[in-house]
C-alpha positions in Angstrom: 272.1 269.1 103.5 270.1 269.2 100.3 271.6 267.5 97.3 271.1 268.5 93.8 269.7 265.7 91.6 271.6 264.9 88.5 270.5 263.0 85.4 272.5 261.6 82.6 271.4 260.5 79.2 273.2 258.2 76.8 272.3 259.3 73.3 272.6 257.1 70.2 276.0 258.6 69.7 276.7 258.3 73.4 276.9 262.0 74.0 276.8 262.5 77.8 275.4 265.5 79.6 275.0 266.1 83.3 273.0 268.9 84.9 275.7 270.5 86.9 277.5 273.9 86.8 280.3 274.7 84.3 283.6 276.2 85.3 284.0 279.9 85.0 286.1 280.4 81.9 284.0 278.2 79.7 282.4 281.4 78.3 285.7 282.1 76.4 285.5 278.8 74.5 284.3 279.1 70.9 285.9 282.5 70.5 287.3 283.2 67.0 289.2 286.0 65.4 288.2 287.2 61.9 290.6 288.8 59.4 290.3 290.2 55.9 293.7 290.1 54.2 296.0 292.0 56.6 293.2 293.5 58.8 292.0 291.8 62.0 288.5 292.7 63.3 288.1 293.6 67.0 287.1 290.6 69.1 283.4 291.2 69.7 280.2 289.1 69.7 279.2 290.5 66.3 282.6 289.7 64.6 282.9 286.1 65.5 282.3 283.4 62.8 280.3 280.3 63.7 279.1 277.0 62.2 275.4 276.3 61.6 274.2 273.1 59.8 277.8 272.4 58.7 278.2 275.8 57.1 280.7 278.4 58.3 279.2 281.9 58.7 281.2 285.1 58.9 280.0 288.6 59.9 279.0 291.2 57.3 281.4 293.6 59.1 284.2 291.7 57.4 283.3 293.5 54.2 283.0 297.0 55.7 285.9 299.1 54.5 288.3 296.2 54.0 290.6 295.7 51.0 288.9 292.4 49.8 287.4 294.3 46.9 283.9 293.2 48.0 281.6 295.7 49.7 278.5 295.1 51.9 275.3 297.1 52.1 271.9 296.4 53.7 268.6 297.5 52.2 266.0 297.4 55.1 263.2 298.5 52.8 263.6 295.5 50.5 264.9 293.2 53.3 268.2 292.5 51.5 271.8 292.1 52.6 274.0 292.6 49.5 277.6 291.9 48.7 278.9 293.5 45.5 281.7 294.7 43.3 281.6 297.0 40.4 280.6 294.1 38.2 278.7 291.4 40.2 276.6 291.2 43.3 275.1 288.5 45.6 271.8 289.2 47.3 270.6 287.6 50.5 266.8 287.9 51.2 266.6 288.0 54.9 262.8 287.3 55.0 262.4 284.5 52.5 265.9 283.1 53.2 267.0 282.8 49.6 270.2 283.9 47.8 270.4 285.1 44.2 272.5 287.4 42.0 271.5 290.3 39.8 270.8 288.0 36.8 268.3 286.2 39.0 270.3 282.9 39.5 269.4 281.2 42.7 272.0 279.6 45.0 270.1 276.9 46.8 271.2 275.5 50.1 272.5 278.8 51.4 271.0 281.7 53.3 272.0 284.5 55.6 271.6 284.4 59.4 270.7 287.5 61.4 271.7 287.6 65.1 271.1 290.7 67.3 270.8 292.9 64.2 274.1 291.6 62.6 273.9 289.7 59.4 276.2 286.6 59.0 277.0 285.2 55.6 277.9 281.7 54.4 281.6 281.9 53.8 282.0 279.1 51.3 279.5 280.6 48.9 280.8 284.1 49.2 284.4 283.0 48.5 283.4 280.9 45.5 281.3 283.6 44.0 283.7 286.4 44.4 287.0 284.5 43.9 288.2 284.8 47.5 289.9 282.2 49.6 289.9 281.5 53.4 291.9 279.6 55.9 291.6 278.4 59.5 294.7 279.1 61.7 295.6 278.5 65.4 297.0 281.4 67.3 298.4 281.8 70.8 295.1 283.3 72.0 292.2 282.1 69.8 291.6 280.5 66.4 291.6 282.8 63.4 289.4 282.6 60.3 291.2 284.7 57.6 289.5 285.6 54.3 291.9 286.6 51.5 291.7 288.2 48.1 294.3 288.2 45.3 295.8 291.4 46.7 296.9 289.7 50.0 300.5 290.4 50.9 301.5 288.2 53.9 301.0 284.4 54.1 299.1 283.1 57.1 302.2 282.4 59.3 303.8 285.8 58.8 300.5 287.6 59.2 299.8 285.8 62.5 303.3 286.8 63.7 302.8 290.4 62.6 299.3 290.6 64.2 300.1 288.7 67.4 300.3 291.8 69.7 297.1 293.3 68.2 295.3 289.9 68.7 296.5 289.7 72.3 295.2 293.2 73.0 291.8 292.4 71.4 291.6 289.2 73.4 292.4 290.9 76.7 289.7 293.6 75.9 287.2 290.8 75.2 288.0 289.1 78.5 287.5 292.4 80.4 284.2 293.0 78.6 283.0 289.6 79.7 284.1 290.1 83.3 282.2 293.5 83.3 278.9 292.1 82.2 278.8 288.4 83.2 279.3 287.1 86.7 281.4 284.0 87.1 279.5 280.8 87.0 279.4 278.9 90.3 282.1 276.2 90.7 281.4 272.6 89.9 279.7 271.3 93.1 281.4 268.8 95.3 279.5 265.7 96.3 279.2 267.1 99.8 277.6 270.5 98.9 275.8 270.4 95.5 273.2 273.1 94.9 269.6 272.2 94.7 268.0 272.2 91.2 264.8 274.0 92.0 262.2 276.2 90.2 263.6 279.7 89.8 267.2 278.6 89.8 269.4 278.2 86.8 270.1 274.8 85.3 273.8 274.2 84.6 275.0 271.8 82.0 278.3 269.9 81.6 278.6 268.6 78.1 280.8 265.6 77.3 281.0 264.4 73.7 282.8 261.4 72.3 283.8 260.4 68.7 286.0 257.6 67.2 289.5 258.9 66.8 290.3 257.2 63.5 287.4 258.7 61.6 287.7 262.2 62.9 289.6 263.7 59.9 287.4 261.9 57.4 284.2 263.3 59.0 285.7 266.9 59.1 286.2 266.7 55.3 283.0 264.9 54.6 280.6 266.9 56.9 282.4 270.3 56.9 282.1 270.3 60.7 285.0 271.4 62.9 285.3 268.2 65.0 289.1 268.5 64.9 288.9 272.1 66.3 286.5 271.0 69.1 288.9 268.1 69.9 291.8 270.5 70.2 289.7 272.8 72.4 288.9 269.9 74.8 285.2 270.0 73.8 285.2 266.6 72.1 286.8 263.5 73.5 288.1 260.9 71.1 288.1 257.1 71.7 290.5 254.6 70.1 289.5 252.9 66.9 286.9 253.7 64.2 283.8 253.0 66.2 282.5 254.3 69.6 284.4 252.6 72.4 281.6 251.6 74.8 284.0 250.4 77.5 285.6 253.9 77.6 282.2 255.5 78.0 281.2 253.2 80.9 284.5 253.9 82.7 284.0 257.6 82.2 280.5 257.4 83.7 281.9 255.4 86.6 284.4 258.1 87.3 281.7 260.8 87.2 279.8 258.8 89.8 282.8 259.2 92.1 282.5 263.0 91.9 278.7 263.5 91.7 275.5 262.2 93.2 274.2 260.7 90.0 270.6 259.8 90.9 269.6 258.4 87.5 270.8 257.7 84.0 268.2 258.0 81.3 268.7 256.1 78.1 267.1 255.5 74.7 265.8 251.9 74.6 267.3 251.3 71.2 270.7 249.7 71.0 271.8 250.2 74.7 271.0 246.7 76.2 274.5 245.7 77.1 275.6 249.1 78.4 272.5 249.3 80.5 273.3 246.0 82.1 276.9 247.1 82.7 275.9 250.4 84.3 273.4 248.7 86.5 276.2 246.3 87.6 278.1 249.4 88.7 275.3 250.4 90.9 273.6 253.1 88.8 269.9 253.5 88.5 269.1 253.3 84.8 265.8 254.6 83.5 264.3 254.0 79.9 263.1 257.1 78.2 260.7 257.1 75.2 261.4 259.1 72.2 257.8 259.8 71.2 255.6 262.9 71.8 254.3 261.6 75.1 257.7 261.6 76.8 259.6 264.3 74.8 257.0 267.1 74.6 256.9 268.2 78.3 260.6 268.6 78.7 261.1 270.1 75.3 258.6 272.8 76.2 260.2 273.2 79.6 263.6 273.7 77.9 262.1 276.4 75.6 260.7 278.2 78.6 264.0 278.1 80.5 266.0 279.3 77.4 263.6 282.2 77.0 264.0 283.1 80.7 267.8 282.8 80.3 267.8 280.1 83.0 270.0 277.6 81.1 273.8 278.0 81.7 275.8 276.1 79.1 279.1 278.1 78.9 278.7 278.7 75.2 279.7 275.1 74.4 280.3 274.9 70.7 279.2 271.3 70.2 275.9 271.8 72.0 275.3 275.1 70.2 275.9 273.5 66.8 273.4 270.7 67.6 270.8 273.1 68.9 271.1 275.0 65.6 270.4 271.7 63.7 267.1 271.0 65.4 263.8 270.6 63.5 260.8 270.7 65.9 257.9 268.5 64.9 254.4 269.1 66.1 251.5 266.7 66.3 247.8 267.6 65.9 247.4 267.9 69.7 250.1 270.5 70.0 252.8 268.2 71.4 256.3 268.8 70.2 259.6 266.9 69.8 262.9 267.1 68.0 262.8 265.3 64.7 266.1 263.6 63.9 265.1 262.7 60.3 264.3 266.3 59.3 267.0 268.0 61.3 269.9 269.3 59.2 272.7 267.5 61.2 273.4 265.6 64.4 271.1 266.6 67.4 272.1 264.0 69.9 273.3 266.5 72.4 270.1 268.5 72.2 268.0 265.4 72.8 270.3 264.5 75.7 269.7 267.9 77.2 265.9 267.5 76.9 266.0 264.0 78.5 268.4 265.0 81.3 266.2 268.1 82.1 263.1 265.9 82.3 264.7 263.5 84.8 266.3 266.3 86.9 262.9 268.1 87.1 261.0 265.0 88.1 263.6 263.8 90.6 264.2 267.2 91.9 260.8 267.3 93.7 260.7 266.2 97.3 257.6 264.2 96.5 256.9 261.8 93.7 254.7 264.3 92.0 255.9 265.7 88.7 256.2 269.5 88.2 254.2 269.0 85.0 251.3 267.6 87.1 251.3 270.4 89.6 251.9 273.3 87.2 250.4 272.0 84.0 252.0 271.9 80.6 253.4 275.0 79.0 252.1 275.6 75.5 254.1 277.6 72.9 
């Protein structure tokens, strides 16, 4: 029976990814409710807030007909998304990605993001400019981002209790909508019957991220990134102490090896000498992977191709999605590309891990020693 070939990469932050299917309900992870004062928005793709580059973005629909005292309008002729009251306004230029008010004052470091025709706005700037506040709350179904004005009536706990039935109904509707349009992902393969990673088939990712437990809260406050939320969702594993626990990572990989046919583990040559030796001692094949254009360009272009073809299944993993949003792509004079860590807005280890794992899976997935890049040629974007 054919076996799927898996590849693992140990990033600098030891963010581990394996090219295997994700369990079915992973698509519901990363789901958030949004509310304005006492009004909860229906749970839809264009109403969910998200983080990008350490900034929390909320949908413009939050300001449509709510009692926040701030209204939203879009001017397609001028390419502007505008929030306004009867005295002040904030203008988001969707083309030049700048923000300014009607006096012409610029607000650097912020911009709007448009996804599928919906404009999302940076919540921290909006609240500061218009005198609003916001809070993050856990509910029985999904987390809630609540934006409040001075006219708010209920505190967060009483509001969550009052809106519990409505949020349950919205969540059930959202689950049904997913079931109607998205087939269940295949189960995680057993070692006896893994699918073959071949051209024309989807590539499935399992994402495992680790972070030191003692510094988690500090990094949430410092970086404005929801590491604590991801940890509660089971999307981020914490290790004891204030530094990465390498022994924990090695034991975790060893347990993965008992479940999956791990053909190779690719690693960045920098700073991984002892771990490489330990993994080799466990019987794994460990392969060095260069971080220059020569090694990174082919799989980066392959990943771009697969994403455009919707052949990457990642279950909407919030950590990987955040890191993909942070990427800055660098190009050399010959047209080779790679992710640039120095110019990227935040951490991108998971994105680099995906690229490296994809390269090894593609190369090892052939029945011959020939690379798919050799037989098909490089894809140029």
